[in-house]
C-alpha positions as CSV (number, residue, x, y, z in Angstrom):
1,M,66.6,-64.1,-145.7
2,A,68.4,-63.7,-142.3
3,E,66.9,-65.4,-139.3
4,E,65.0,-63.0,-137.0
5,R,64.0,-63.6,-133.4
6,T,62.0,-61.6,-130.8
7,A,62.6,-61.0,-127.1
8,V,60.1,-59.5,-124.7
9,F,61.0,-57.5,-121.6
10,G,58.9,-55.7,-119.0
11,G,60.8,-52.7,-117.6
12,G,58.2,-50.3,-116.4
13,C,57.2,-47.5,-118.6
14,F,57.6,-48.7,-122.2
15,W,58.4,-45.2,-123.5
16,C,61.8,-45.5,-121.7
17,M,62.5,-49.0,-122.8
18,E,62.3,-48.5,-126.5
19,P,65.3,-46.2,-127.1
20,P,68.1,-48.3,-125.5
21,F,67.3,-51.3,-127.7
22,E,66.6,-49.4,-130.9
23,Q,70.1,-47.9,-130.8
24,L,71.7,-51.4,-130.9
25,A,73.3,-52.8,-134.0
26,G,71.5,-56.0,-134.9
27,V,68.1,-54.8,-133.5
28,I,65.6,-54.5,-136.3
29,D,62.6,-53.0,-134.6
30,V,61.2,-52.4,-131.1
31,Q,57.5,-52.1,-130.3
32,A,55.9,-50.9,-127.1
33,G,53.0,-53.0,-125.9
34,Y,51.4,-55.3,-123.3
35,S,52.0,-58.8,-122.2
36,G,50.8,-61.2,-119.5
37,G,47.0,-60.6,-119.9
38,S,44.3,-61.1,-122.5
39,K,43.7,-59.3,-125.8
40,E,40.5,-57.8,-124.5
41,D,42.4,-56.1,-121.7
42,A,45.2,-54.8,-123.9
43,T,44.4,-51.1,-123.9
44,Y,46.4,-48.3,-122.3
45,N,43.5,-47.1,-120.2
46,Q,42.9,-50.5,-118.7
47,V,46.5,-51.5,-118.2
48,S,47.7,-48.2,-116.8
49,A,44.8,-48.3,-114.2
50,G,46.2,-51.6,-112.9
51,R,43.0,-53.5,-113.6
52,T,44.6,-56.2,-115.8
53,A,47.2,-58.9,-115.6
54,H,49.3,-57.1,-118.2
55,Y,52.8,-55.7,-117.9
56,E,53.9,-52.7,-119.9
57,A,56.5,-54.3,-122.1
58,V,58.6,-54.0,-125.3
59,E,59.1,-56.6,-128.0
60,V,62.6,-56.5,-129.5
61,R,63.0,-57.9,-133.0
62,Y,66.6,-58.7,-133.7
63,D,69.1,-60.6,-135.9
64,P,70.9,-63.2,-133.7
65,A,73.8,-63.2,-136.1
66,K,74.6,-59.6,-135.1
67,I,73.5,-59.4,-131.5
68,S,72.9,-62.2,-129.0
69,Y,70.1,-62.7,-126.5
70,G,72.7,-62.3,-123.8
71,D,73.6,-58.9,-125.1
72,L,69.9,-57.9,-124.9
73,L,69.7,-59.1,-121.3
74,E,72.7,-57.0,-120.4
75,V,71.1,-53.9,-121.9
76,F,67.8,-54.7,-120.2
77,W,69.3,-54.8,-116.7
78,R,71.0,-51.5,-117.2
79,Q,67.7,-49.7,-117.7
80,I,65.9,-50.7,-114.5
81,D,66.1,-50.9,-110.8
82,P,66.0,-54.7,-110.4
83,T,65.4,-54.5,-106.6
84,D,62.0,-52.8,-106.9
85,S,59.1,-55.2,-106.5
86,G,56.3,-52.7,-106.7
87,G,56.9,-51.0,-110.0
88,Q,59.6,-48.8,-111.5
89,F,60.7,-45.4,-110.2
90,A,57.6,-43.1,-110.0
91,D,55.3,-45.6,-111.7
92,R,53.8,-47.9,-109.1
93,G,51.7,-51.0,-109.6
94,S,52.0,-54.6,-111.0
95,Q,51.7,-53.2,-114.6
96,Y,55.1,-51.5,-114.1
97,K,57.0,-54.4,-112.5
98,T,60.0,-55.8,-114.3
99,A,60.0,-59.2,-116.1
100,I,61.9,-61.2,-118.7
101,F,59.4,-63.2,-120.8
102,Y,61.2,-66.3,-122.2
103,Q,60.1,-68.2,-125.2
104,T,62.5,-71.2,-125.2
105,D,64.3,-73.3,-122.5
106,E,67.5,-71.7,-123.8
107,E,66.2,-68.2,-123.1
108,K,64.9,-69.3,-119.7
109,Q,68.3,-70.6,-118.7
110,A,70.1,-67.5,-120.0
111,A,67.7,-65.2,-118.2
112,Q,68.0,-67.1,-114.9
113,A,71.8,-67.2,-115.2
114,S,72.0,-63.5,-115.8
115,K,69.7,-62.8,-112.8
116,D,71.7,-65.2,-110.6
117,S,74.9,-63.5,-111.7
118,L,73.5,-60.0,-110.9
119,Q,72.4,-61.3,-107.5
120,Q,75.7,-62.9,-106.7
121,S,77.6,-59.8,-107.8
122,A,76.2,-57.9,-104.7
123,I,76.1,-54.7,-106.7
124,F,72.7,-54.1,-105.1
125,D,72.0,-54.7,-101.4
126,G,68.6,-56.2,-101.8
127,P,67.3,-59.2,-103.6
128,I,66.8,-59.0,-107.4
129,Q,63.0,-58.8,-107.8
130,T,62.7,-59.1,-111.6
131,E,60.5,-62.0,-112.6
132,I,61.3,-64.6,-115.2
133,L,58.1,-65.7,-116.9
134,S,56.9,-67.9,-119.7
135,A,56.1,-65.8,-122.7
136,Q,52.5,-64.8,-123.2
137,P,51.0,-63.1,-126.3
138,F,52.4,-59.7,-126.9
139,Y,49.9,-57.0,-127.9
140,P,51.3,-53.8,-129.5
141,A,50.3,-50.6,-127.7
142,E,48.3,-47.8,-129.4
143,E,50.2,-46.1,-132.3
144,Y,50.8,-42.8,-130.3
145,H,52.9,-44.8,-127.8
146,Q,55.2,-46.2,-130.5
147,D,58.5,-44.3,-130.6
148,Y,57.1,-41.8,-128.2
149,Y,60.6,-40.5,-127.4
150,K,60.8,-39.3,-131.1
151,K,57.3,-38.0,-131.4
152,N,57.2,-36.1,-128.1
153,F,60.9,-35.7,-127.2
154,A,60.4,-32.8,-124.7
155,H,57.7,-34.5,-122.7
156,Y,59.6,-37.9,-122.8
157,S,62.8,-36.3,-121.6
158,A,61.0,-34.4,-118.8
159,Y,59.2,-37.6,-117.8
160,K,62.3,-39.8,-117.8
161,A,64.2,-37.2,-115.6
162,G,61.2,-36.5,-113.3
163,S,60.4,-40.2,-112.7
164,G,63.9,-40.8,-111.4
165,R,64.9,-43.3,-114.2
166,K,67.4,-41.0,-115.9
167,D,69.5,-40.5,-112.7
168,F,69.4,-44.2,-111.9
169,V,70.5,-45.3,-115.4
170,E,73.2,-42.6,-115.8
171,K,74.5,-42.4,-112.2
172,V,73.6,-45.3,-110.0
173,W,74.4,-48.1,-112.4
174,P,77.8,-46.8,-113.4
175,Q,78.7,-46.0,-109.8
176,K,77.6,-49.5,-108.6
177,L,79.7,-51.2,-111.2
178,A,82.7,-49.1,-110.5
179,Q,82.4,-49.8,-106.8
180,Q,82.1,-53.5,-107.5
181,Q,85.2,-53.6,-109.6
182,G,87.2,-51.4,-107.3
183,T,88.2,-49.2,-110.3
184,Y,86.7,-47.2,-113.1
185,R,86.2,-48.7,-116.5
186,R,85.0,-48.1,-120.0
187,P,81.8,-50.1,-120.6
188,S,81.1,-52.0,-123.9
189,D,80.1,-50.0,-126.9
190,K,76.6,-51.6,-126.7
191,E,76.2,-50.4,-123.2
192,L,77.5,-46.9,-124.1
193,R,75.1,-46.6,-127.0
194,S,72.2,-47.5,-124.7
195,R,73.2,-45.2,-121.8
196,L,74.7,-42.1,-123.5
197,S,72.8,-39.5,-125.4
198,D,73.7,-39.0,-129.0
199,L,75.7,-35.9,-128.2
200,Q,77.5,-37.6,-125.2
201,Y,78.4,-40.6,-127.5
202,K,79.6,-38.3,-130.3
203,V,81.8,-36.2,-128.0
204,T,83.3,-39.0,-125.9
205,Q,83.7,-41.7,-128.5
206,K,84.0,-39.8,-131.7
207,E,86.0,-36.8,-130.5
208,G,83.1,-34.4,-131.2
209,T,82.6,-30.9,-129.9
210,E,79.4,-29.5,-128.4
211,P,78.1,-26.0,-129.1
212,S,79.7,-23.2,-127.0
213,F,77.4,-21.4,-124.5
214,R,74.7,-24.1,-125.2
215,N,75.9,-26.9,-123.0
216,E,75.1,-28.0,-119.5
217,Y,78.0,-26.8,-117.3
218,W,79.7,-23.8,-119.0
219,D,78.1,-21.4,-116.5
220,N,77.7,-23.8,-113.6
221,K,78.8,-22.1,-110.4
222,A,77.8,-24.8,-107.9
223,A,80.4,-26.5,-105.6
224,G,81.3,-30.1,-106.4
225,I,83.3,-32.3,-108.6
226,Y,83.1,-33.3,-112.3
227,V,83.5,-37.0,-113.2
228,D,83.7,-38.8,-116.5
229,I,80.2,-39.5,-117.9
230,V,81.5,-42.9,-119.2
231,S,83.6,-44.3,-116.4
232,G,82.8,-42.2,-113.3
233,E,86.4,-41.4,-112.6
234,P,86.9,-38.0,-110.9
235,L,88.3,-35.4,-113.3
236,F,87.9,-31.8,-112.1
237,S,86.8,-29.7,-109.2
238,S,84.6,-26.6,-109.1
239,K,87.4,-25.0,-107.0
240,D,89.6,-25.0,-110.1
241,K,86.8,-23.8,-112.5
242,F,87.0,-20.3,-113.9
243,K,85.1,-18.2,-116.4
244,S,87.1,-18.3,-119.6
245,G,84.6,-16.6,-121.9
246,T,84.8,-19.5,-124.4
247,G,81.4,-21.0,-123.6
248,W,82.8,-24.3,-122.3
249,P,83.6,-25.4,-118.8
250,S,87.2,-24.4,-118.1
251,F,89.6,-25.5,-115.3
252,T,93.1,-24.6,-114.3
253,R,94.1,-28.1,-113.4
254,P,92.7,-31.7,-113.0
255,L,91.3,-32.9,-109.7
256,E,93.2,-36.2,-110.2
257,S,96.1,-35.9,-112.6
258,S,96.3,-39.7,-112.8
259,N,92.9,-39.8,-114.4
260,I,93.9,-37.5,-117.2
261,V,95.8,-38.4,-120.4
262,E,97.2,-35.8,-122.8
263,K,97.8,-36.5,-126.5
264,K,98.9,-34.6,-129.5
265,D,95.9,-33.7,-131.8
266,R,96.9,-32.8,-135.4
267,S,93.4,-32.5,-136.8
268,F,92.1,-29.3,-138.4
269,F,95.6,-28.5,-139.8
270,T,97.0,-27.5,-136.4
271,V,98.6,-29.1,-133.4
272,R,96.7,-29.1,-130.1
273,T,96.9,-31.1,-126.9
274,E,93.8,-33.4,-126.5
275,V,92.6,-34.3,-123.0
276,R,91.2,-37.8,-122.4
277,S,90.2,-39.8,-119.3
278,S,92.6,-42.5,-118.3
279,N,90.2,-45.4,-117.5
280,G,87.2,-44.5,-119.6
281,D,89.3,-43.3,-122.6
282,S,86.7,-40.6,-123.2
283,H,87.6,-37.6,-125.3
284,L,87.1,-34.6,-122.9
285,G,88.5,-31.6,-124.7
286,H,91.8,-29.8,-125.0
287,V,94.3,-28.0,-122.8
288,F,95.8,-24.6,-123.6
289,D,98.5,-22.4,-122.0
290,D,96.4,-19.3,-121.8
291,G,94.8,-19.9,-118.4
292,P,95.1,-17.9,-115.2
293,A,97.4,-18.4,-112.2
294,P,98.5,-20.5,-110.5
295,T,99.0,-23.0,-113.4
296,G,98.6,-20.8,-116.5
297,L,96.6,-23.6,-118.1
298,R,93.1,-23.8,-119.4
299,Y,91.5,-27.2,-119.6
300,C,88.6,-26.6,-122.0
301,I,86.2,-29.4,-121.5
302,N,83.0,-30.5,-123.1
303,S,80.0,-30.7,-120.7
304,A,78.8,-33.8,-122.6
305,S,81.9,-35.6,-121.3
306,L,81.1,-34.8,-117.7
307,R,78.7,-35.5,-114.9
308,F,78.5,-33.0,-112.1
309,I,78.2,-34.2,-108.5
310,P,77.3,-31.4,-106.0
311,T,79.0,-31.4,-102.6
312,E,75.8,-32.6,-100.8
313,K,75.7,-35.8,-102.9
314,L,79.4,-36.7,-102.7
315,E,79.0,-39.3,-100.0
316,V,75.9,-41.0,-101.3
317,E,77.4,-41.3,-104.8
318,G,80.6,-42.8,-103.5
319,Y,82.9,-39.8,-103.7
320,G,83.0,-38.9,-100.0
321,E,86.8,-38.6,-99.9
322,Y,86.4,-35.3,-101.8
323,R,84.0,-33.8,-99.3
324,K,86.9,-32.4,-97.3
325,L,87.9,-30.1,-100.2
326,F,84.7,-28.1,-99.6
327,E,84.6,-27.9,-95.8
328,G,83.4,-24.5,-94.7
329,E,81.6,-23.9,-98.0
C-alpha cells in the first residue's frame, strides 16, 4: 500500500479551504475540523464563538509520491491573506487566524522557508502574519461542515464572494505575482486547478466553450477592460465591445495586440481562427470576419476566460495606464 501523510493548515473558514486541496492530483481526502485546543472544546458553537484555543483548520491526506508537502504549502498561501493577523476577510477572531501545523522537523523547516520566501519577495507590503505551530490533535468538524461547498453550493458561493475571499484569491494574488515578476505568466497547473472554477479551467486549459447567453459578460455594458483570468494580461476594452447577438462577449479588436495569438483551429470538421493569450496561453475563443466597422472583425470570447476590471478599479488593480482611455466617461 502506498505511503500516506497528512498536513494540517489553518486558513480561516474551513469551508473555503477544502476545495482547493481536494482538486489536487495526489490528494486523497480533505477534512474540515479544529486544531490547537482540547477535544472537549471541539464543537462548532464553541470554536466559532472564539471561546477556545482552536483554529478552524483542514487536514489534508495525501500521497507524497504524487504531490509534495512543498506543493501543498504553495496552494495554501494562495488561498489566504497572509498579512492579516486578526482573522481572514470577514471572519474575525483567533479561531480564523492562519497557521501551518508542522508534524516533523522537515515540515517545520519547509514551512519556515516558504514563509521567509514569501516575506522576502515583497509581494505584500506588510509582514507575513501566518503562524508556524507544532501540530496538535486534529478533531473533525461536524458532518454537515464536511464538503460544504458540494452540499450547499449556492450558500457557499455567496459566502466566499461576500466575505471578500473570492476577489482576493482570484484578483489580488495573480496581480501581486504579475507585478512582482514584471510580466504576466501562466501559473502551474496545480495552482490553476486550485484557483479556477471547473468551467474556467475547462475553457482556458481544455479549449472548452461556455453556454451562450448564460455567461458572465455577454451583456455587460460597464466601462472597463477585460484581462486574462489566468495571467492577468490586458486583452480587450469595453470601448471595442459590441452586441453581436451570439450570446458571447464580442469585440472588434484587442486592447493589446501583443497579448493575443491567433492559431488555425481544424476541429469540428472546419477551419477557424482560434484566439489565445500570449503569456497565459489561455484559450479565449475565436475571431471571425463578420464584425462591424472599423475592423470588420468579431472576436468571440468566452466570459470564463476573462476577468472584468471596471474603470474605477483600474488604478488599484495595477492597470492605471488604461484609465486615460475612459476620460470623460
